[in-house]
C-alpha positions in Angstrom: -30.2 -14.4 2.2 -30.8 -11.5 0.3 -30.3 -10.5 -3.4 -27.0 -8.8 -3.2 -25.7 -11.3 -0.9 -26.7 -14.0 -2.8 -25.0 -12.3 -5.8 -21.7 -11.9 -3.7 -22.3 -15.4 -2.8 -22.1 -16.4 -6.8 -19.0 -14.1 -7.6 -17.1 -16.1 -4.9 -18.5 -19.4 -6.3 -16.8 -18.0 -10.1 -13.4 -17.6 -8.2 -12.8 -20.5 -7.0 -12.4 -21.8 -10.5 -9.0 -20.6 -10.0 -8.2 -23.7 -7.6 -8.4 -25.7 -10.7 -5.3 -23.7 -11.9 -2.7 -26.9 -11.5 -5.1 -29.3 -13.1 -5.9 -26.9 -15.9 -2.3 -25.7 -17.0 -2.6 -23.7 -20.0 -6.3 -23.8 -20.1 -6.7 -22.4 -17.0 -8.3 -19.3 -19.0 -11.0 -21.3 -20.5 -13.2 -21.2 -17.9 -13.2 -17.8 -17.1 -13.4 -17.0 -20.7 -16.4 -19.1 -20.8 -18.2 -17.2 -17.8 -17.3 -14.2 -19.4 -18.6 -15.2 -23.2 -21.9 -16.6 -21.4 -22.5 -13.4 -19.4 -21.6 -10.8 -21.7 -23.6 -12.4 -24.7 -26.1 -15.2 -23.6 -27.0 -14.4 -20.5 -29.8 -11.8 -20.8 -32.9 -13.2 -18.5 -33.8 -16.2 -16.2 -32.2 -17.0 -13.0 -28.4 -16.8 -13.7 -29.4 -13.4 -14.7 -31.3 -12.8 -11.7 -28.5 -14.0 -9.2 -25.6 -11.9 -10.9 -26.9 -9.0 -12.2 -25.8 -5.6 -10.6 -28.3 -2.4 -10.8 -26.2 -1.4 -14.0 -26.7 -4.7 -15.4 -30.2 -4.6 -15.0 -30.2 -1.4 -17.2 -28.0 -3.0 -19.9 -29.6 -6.3 -20.1 -26.4 -7.9 -20.0 -24.0 -9.4 -16.9 -21.2 -6.9 -17.8 -20.3 -7.0 -14.1 -19.7 -10.6 -14.1 -18.3 -10.7 -17.7 -15.6 -8.2 -16.8 -14.8 -9.7 -13.4 -14.0 -13.2 -15.2 -12.0 -11.4 -18.6 -9.5 -10.0 -15.5 -9.4 -13.1 -13.9 -8.7 -14.8 -17.4 -5.6 -12.2 -18.0 -4.3 -13.4 -14.8 -4.8 -17.0 -16.1 -2.8 -16.3 -19.2 0.1 -14.6 -17.0 0.1 -17.5 -14.6 -0.4 -20.6 -17.3 3.0 -22.5 -18.0 4.3 -19.8 -21.2 6.6 -21.5 -24.1 9.1 -20.0 -22.0 11.3 -21.8 -19.4 10.0 -18.9 -16.9 7.2 -18.1 -15.5 5.2 -15.2 -15.4 3.1 -15.2 -12.3 3.3 -18.1 -9.8 -0.2 -20.4 -9.7 -0.6 -20.1 -6.1 -0.4 -16.4 -6.5 -2.9 -16.4 -9.2 -5.5 -18.1 -7.4 -5.3 -15.7 -4.1 -5.5 -13.1 -6.7 -8.9 -13.9 -8.1 -10.2 -15.6 -4.6 -9.2 -12.5 -2.4 -11.8 -10.6 -4.7 -14.7 -13.0 -5.0 -14.7 -14.2 -1.5 -13.7 -10.7 0.2 -16.8 -9.0 -1.3 -18.8 -11.8 0.0 -17.5 -11.2 3.6 -17.8 -7.8 3.5 -21.6 -7.6 1.9 -22.2 -10.3 5.1 -21.5 -7.9 7.6 -22.8 -5.0 6.0 -26.0 -6.1 5.7 -26.0 -6.8 9.6 -23.8 -3.6 10.6 -23.6 -0.5 9.5 -20.5 0.5 10.0 -17.8 0.7 7.4 -14.3 0.1 9.5 -16.0 -3.4 10.1 -17.0 -4.0 6.7 -13.6 -3.3 5.7 -11.9 -5.6 8.3 -14.6 -8.5 7.0 -13.3 -8.0 3.5 -9.8 -8.1 4.8 -10.5 -11.1 7.1 -12.4 -13.1 4.5 -10.0 -12.1 1.6 -6.8 -13.1 3.8 -8.5 -16.5 5.1 -9.4 -17.4 1.2 -6.0 -16.6 -0.3 -4.0 -18.6 2.3 -6.1 -21.3 1.9 -6.3 -20.8 -2.3 -2.3 -21.2 -2.3 -2.1 -24.4 -0.2 -5.2 -25.7 -2.1 -3.2 -25.4 -5.1 0.5 -26.8 -3.9 -1.7 -29.8 -2.8 -3.3 -30.4 -6.0 0.2 -30.6 -7.0 2.0 -27.8 -9.4 4.5 -29.7 -11.0 5.9 -27.5 -13.4 6.6 -25.0 -10.8 8.6 -27.5 -9.1 10.4 -28.4 -12.3 11.2 -24.5 -12.8 12.9 -24.8 -9.0 10.5 -22.7 -7.2 9.4 -23.8 -3.8 5.9 -24.9 -3.4 6.0 -27.2 -0.3 4.0 -26.7 2.9 7.6 -25.2 3.8 6.5 -22.2 2.3 3.6 -21.3 4.3 4.9 -18.2 6.2 5.4 -16.8 2.6 1.7 -17.7 1.2 0.6 -16.2 4.8 2.6 -12.8 3.8 1.3 -12.8 -0.1 -2.2 -13.2 1.3 -1.8 -10.6 3.7 -0.8 -8.5 1.0 -3.5 -9.6 -1.0 -6.4 -9.3 1.2 -4.9 -5.6 2.3 -4.5 -4.0 -1.1 -7.9 -5.5 -2.5 -9.3 -3.7 0.5 -7.5 -0.6 -0.1 -8.4 -0.5 -4.1 -12.2 -1.2 -3.3 -12.0 1.7 -1.0 -11.0 4.1 -3.1 -13.3 2.5 -6.2 -16.4 1.4 -6.3 -16.9 -2.1 -4.4 -18.8 -3.6 -7.4 -15.6 -2.6 -10.0 -14.4 -6.1 -9.2 -12.0 -6.0 -12.5 -10.1 -3.4 -11.3 -9.6 -4.4 -7.9 -8.9 -7.9 -9.3 -6.2 -6.3 -11.4 -4.8 -4.2 -8.6 -4.2 -7.5 -6.4 -2.6 -9.6 -9.3 -0.1 -6.7 -10.2 0.7 -6.7 -6.6 1.1 -10.7 -6.2 3.2 -10.0 -9.3 5.5 -7.5 -7.7 5.8 -9.3 -4.6 6.4 -12.5 -5.9 8.9 -11.5 -8.0 11.2 -9.6 -5.4 10.4 -11.6 -2.1 10.5 -14.9 -3.4 10.6 -16.1 0.8 9.7 -14.4 3.8 10.6 -15.4 7.3 8.2 -16.9 10.0 9.1 -14.2 12.2 8.7 -11.3 9.4 5.8 -12.7 8.7 4.6 -12.5 12.3 5.6 -8.9 12.7 3.6 -8.0 9.8 0.7 -9.5 10.3 0.9 -8.0 14.2 1.5 -4.7 12.7 -2.1 -4.9 10.6 -3.9 -5.9 13.4 -2.3 -3.1 15.9 -2.5 -0.3 13.2 -5.7 -1.3 12.3 -7.1 -1.2 15.8 -4.6 1.8 16.9 -6.0 4.2 14.1 -9.9 3.2 14.4 -9.5 4.1 18.5 -7.7 7.5 18.1 -9.1 8.3 15.0 -5.3 9.1 13.7 -6.2 8.3 10.1 -9.0 7.9 7.8 -10.2 4.3 6.6 -8.6 4.6 3.2 -5.4 6.3 5.2 -5.1 3.3 7.4 -5.2 0.9 4.8 -2.8 2.7 3.0 -0.2 2.5 6.0 -0.6 -1.0 6.7 0.1 -1.8 3.2 3.2 0.8 3.2 4.3 -1.1 6.6 3.7 -4.6 4.8 6.1 -3.8 1.6 8.6 -2.5 3.9 8.6 -5.4 6.3 8.9 -7.8 3.1 11.0 -5.9 1.2 13.1 -4.2 3.9 12.8 -6.2 7.0 12.3 -5.0 10.4 14.8 -2.2 10.7 13.1 -0.4 7.6 9.9 -1.0 9.2 11.0 0.8 12.5 12.2 3.9 10.7 8.8 4.0 9.2 6.8 3.8 12.1 8.9 6.5 13.7 7.6 8.9 10.9 3.8 7.6 11.5 4.5 8.0 15.0 5.6 11.5 15.2 3.5 12.3 12.8 0.3 11.5 14.4 1.4 12.3 17.9 2.5 15.8 16.8 -0.5 16.3 14.8 -2.8 15.2 17.7 -0.3 17.7 19.9 -2.6 20.9 21.3 -4.7 20.2 18.2 -7.5 22.6 19.4 -5.2 25.3 19.9 -3.9 25.0 16.4 -7.7 24.6 15.4 -8.5 27.7 16.9 -5.3 29.5 14.9 -6.6 28.0 11.5 -3.3 25.9 11.4 -4.9 22.3 12.5 -5.1 19.4 9.8 -8.5 18.9 8.8 -10.5 16.0 9.8 -9.5 16.5 12.9 -6.0 15.5 12.3 -6.9 12.3 10.5 -4.1 11.5 7.9 -6.1 10.3 4.6 -4.5 8.7 1.7 -3.2 11.5 -0.5 -1.4 12.5 2.9 0.1 8.8 3.1 1.1 8.7 -0.3 2.3 12.0 -0.5 4.8 11.6 2.5 5.7 7.6 2.5 5.3 7.2 -1.6 9.0 8.0 -2.2 9.8 5.7 0.3 8.1 2.7 -0.6 9.8 3.2 -4.0 13.1 3.2 -2.4 12.0 0.0 -0.4 11.2 -1.8 -3.8 14.3 -0.6 -5.3 16.4 -2.3 -2.7 14.5 -5.4 -2.9 15.1 -5.5 -6.8 18.6 -5.0 -6.3 18.7 -7.7 -3.7 16.8 -10.0 -6.5 19.7 -9.0 -8.9 17.6 -6.6 -11.1 20.0 -3.8 -11.1 23.5 -3.6 -10.5 23.1 -0.8 -7.8 24.9 0.1 -4.5 21.9 -1.1 -2.0 23.4 1.8 0.1 21.8 4.4 -2.3 18.2 3.1 -1.7 18.8 3.0 2.1 19.7 6.4 2.2 17.2 7.5 -0.1 14.5 6.0 2.0 15.9 7.2 5.1 16.1 10.9 3.2 12.6 10.4 2.4 11.2 10.2 5.6 13.6 12.8 7.4 12.2 14.8 5.1 8.7 13.3 6.1 9.3 13.5 9.5 11.0 16.7 10.0 8.3 18.8 7.7 5.5 17.6 9.8 7.6 18.6 13.2 8.4 22.1 11.5 4.4 22.7 10.5 2.9 21.3 13.8 5.3 22.8 15.9 6.0 26.4 13.8 2.4 26.6 13.6 1.9 27.4 17.2 4.0 30.6 17.2 3.1 33.7 16.2 6.2 35.0 14.1 6.2 33.4 10.7 7.6 34.6 7.5 7.6 33.7 4.1 10.1 31.6 3.3 11.1 33.2 -0.1 11.0 36.8 1.0 10.8 36.9 4.7 8.3 38.9 4.9 5.9 38.5 7.7 2.7 36.2 7.2 -0.3 35.0 9.0 0.2 31.9 10.7 -0.8 29.0 8.3 0.3 30.6 5.4 1.9 28.3 2.6 5.7 28.6 2.5 6.1 30.2 6.0 8.6 29.3 8.7 9.2 30.0 12.2 12.8 29.2 13.8 11.2 27.1 16.2 9.5 25.0 14.0 12.5 25.0 11.7 14.4 23.6 14.7 12.0 20.8 15.3 12.3 19.9 11.8 15.7 19.6 11.8 15.6 18.0 15.3 13.1 15.2 13.6 15.5 14.7 10.6 18.3 14.1 12.7 16.4 11.7 14.7 15.6 9.5 11.9 19.5 10.1 10.8 20.5 8.2 14.1 17.8 5.5 13.7 19.1 4.8 10.4 22.6 3.8 11.6 21.4 1.7 13.9 18.6 0.0 11.7 19.5 0.5 8.1 23.5 -0.9 7.9 24.6 1.0 5.9 28.1 1.0 5.0 29.7 4.2 5.5 30.7 5.8 8.9 28.0 6.5 12.0 28.7 10.6 11.6 28.7 10.4 7.8 25.3 8.7 7.5 23.5 11.0 10.3 25.0 14.0 8.2 23.5 12.8 5.1 20.3 12.0 6.3 20.2 15.1 8.3 21.0 17.2 5.7 19.2 15.6 3.0 16.0 15.4 5.4 16.6 19.8 5.9 17.0 20.3 2.1 13.6 18.3 1.5 11.8 20.4 3.8 13.1 23.5 2.2 12.0 22.6 -1.1 8.5 22.1 0.4 8.6 25.7 1.8 9.4 26.8 -1.4 7.0 25.2 -3.2 4.5 26.0 -0.3 5.2 29.6 -1.2 5.3 29.5 -4.9 3.2 26.9 -6.5 1.2 25.3 -3.6 -2.6 25.9 -4.0 -3.1 27.6 -7.5 -0.8 24.9 -9.3 0.0 21.8 -6.7 -1.9 20.3 -4.1 -0.4 19.7 -0.6 0.0 15.9 -1.2 2.0 16.7 -4.4 4.4 18.9 -2.9 5.0 16.7 -0.2 5.9 13.9 -2.6 8.2 16.5 -4.0 9.8 17.4 -1.1 10.3 13.8 0.2 11.9 13.3 -3.4 14.1 16.0 -2.9 15.1 14.7 0.3 15.4 11.5 -0.7 17.7 12.7 -3.8 19.7 15.2 -1.4 21.1 12.6 0.6 21.8 9.9 -2.3 24.0 13.0 -4.4 25.9 14.0 -0.9 26.7 10.4 -0.6 28.9 10.7 -3.9 31.0 13.9 -2.1 31.8 12.2 0.7 
């Protein structure tokens, strides 16, 4: 076993202290605080230092990497320990899952990286090891007996296994995504990110149906394999897409996911459509059409906010008509779908005009449109509107819903073109323009609903 693998095995062992949470109660944070104190103040030489030291730790002469990881776990432990108030802030199973996800996931990734030089397989190894560890951690915490939870009326029996499975998948994928965005050694930040996601998921999705869990896991495996095989997304883009899909399934349901998948599917196919020709014209997406993290966030970020808002309304957090979040979700995706079609189809024609002045400009100019692209975008927005009627159960007439979503999508497309012609490049990146455009589409659909 090489030094790096031994070190990550040591971090994994420290993460397993979280499994004692049901036995320690309010003292759950103490073992992690003790580890953090020893790592930062006491251990500067000897076998333990050699085991846990990262390259930066050797330069500093202290185990700051281990100390930061242990402190992150201690903060989450404070959130999970039985508080003075009658309600919990963070479920104990979620706390345990958050910590072991990072410790065991890193060990799995290192074990594969030392044998295979393939980034996708390293990410898959992290996600797989983290998922198994997070699921087992939750079940072990239940088996050890979380009696304060039972007193709070929270289901901690093994009947909650489907929910634990969903939570484990979320923890593993959020960990993998955060780890790919940061340094793999930044375990504290990754732990906080996983813990924050567990807080939100636990608060808004107290129970998940077994069929939704099966769909979620199937989606994760399919999207991961599909994007790897076809190159339709970068590694980070793939992880973000899978996380968004799981959130959509868990917070909204299968219908919401199908609508999201429509955007991803249409976007991927139209991006690849006549790609070589678009590349010669200078209007093709970079990286051979592979969608990156920024692209996914820009196009689907508002949809993610909408589905989380819908779940918050369902959990009784806000007295708002849930149809408004359904319309916002559909309007944002109608914008993203329409804009993608407009760009990818319109880029194949030689008569683009700047949307703000009408003057002829070269293909690929920001803010340029063609009538063919606008028509394709309108069809894409209308497609999302029709699917919204079938899938989202919006309590308005079918024709009204299609009109609201289509007009909202077209308004968002227009906003994207105007922003592209005025501020994109010098002031705003393309991903920011996409985010603002989908926000405009969501708001347009919602505001129009008040007028009809």
